[in-house]
C-alpha angles and dihedrals in degrees: 000000000000096000119199116264113250120200117184092200091053090050090053091049092052093046094050091046087056089047091235124146120227088251092052092050090050091052094046115122110274096013099077103174136123125259093253089058092054089047090054091050092054094048092046093243091124137004131225120250109267092244090059094060096083091053091048091050091049092049090053094043091238129133110254094230092049098048097037108021124192129210113220135002121315125253124211095279090050091056091051093050092046088055089051099243126137112223093249091065095056094086092068090045092061096035094250131132093237142032089229096102091058092041091053092049093048091051093047093246103117130358123241118270112253091247091059097053100077092042094051093043090053092049092049093046095239136112122264088247091055091047093051091047090052089049090053089055090051087056092048095252107148115189115236112263115255108243113207111215112214114233116265114259111260110171124065090248092052092048092050091049091049093050093047092052096045101035097042106028096158105036120013118207118249124249088250092056092050091048091050091052093050092047090048091053092048094045090227136062105272101150140029132212090256090053091051088052089052091053092045095049097039097246120137109277124217118283093251090057090051088055090050090050091051090051092047096234095115093047091047090052092048091048092052092047094051096035097240136119117270087236088072091072094051120101123248089253091055092049092048089051090054091051091051091048091048093051090045090052090048090050090055091052096045129071121269090236092058094054095041088055091050091050091053090049095245094273093305101337139049117270108257093230091050091045090053092052094049091044089055090053092049092048091051093047091048090050093051093044092058104094092205096059 
């Protein structure tokens, strides 16, 4: 278990700051030890039982986590110690004749009976959810780490940054090299290094570059340089417009009956022929939207 860190020198500092003698700390309510025991704690000769740490922190007026920090999340035994209970007292906490049920749970042998969970959580001053999570850790159950997925790049600048970082992880090409590649694809000078920087950083590019973007020549050059489809650089609105146009074109080529049936839902389900046509459109759009294809 991730036991709390105990530092005898830190204990001595806190005691002296409180102007307590070793004997006074030993007599403090809840501590209950002799002066020689406190002296051994401070020299590192011995260490207090984990369940004594909350009482020591209270006697010194220090937060438990500050005086005796812990790395990681607590297991079931940690919660008991943080509440200041020795294991032998846990039987009375759960209304059982013995502490064995809690001992078994702490050692990962047998989980607590459902009836014991709310009683023990209340005694430890935690929620039932926190108690059950601590029990899982006692049994070696580690929750899967939450992986945060970064948002997909949406603007042209974000997409260029993403491609530069993923396509060229070790040495990223310069703005001049990218401009030269685009101009080579176009066959004429349509963009400069400073204009590439403007596109990459999201600042307004020169008017001639805007014209090249409108004509598609700059995006085509970028697509060739990074090895992606030009569709990758289009906005969601532009892609949606293409889908609408494609379905509209398909509607013109299909029969009116097919599309009327699809609109009505095919008496509870989509007509198979219509579904096949739409599926083909979706597959093609998905293929074109993948920047690596």
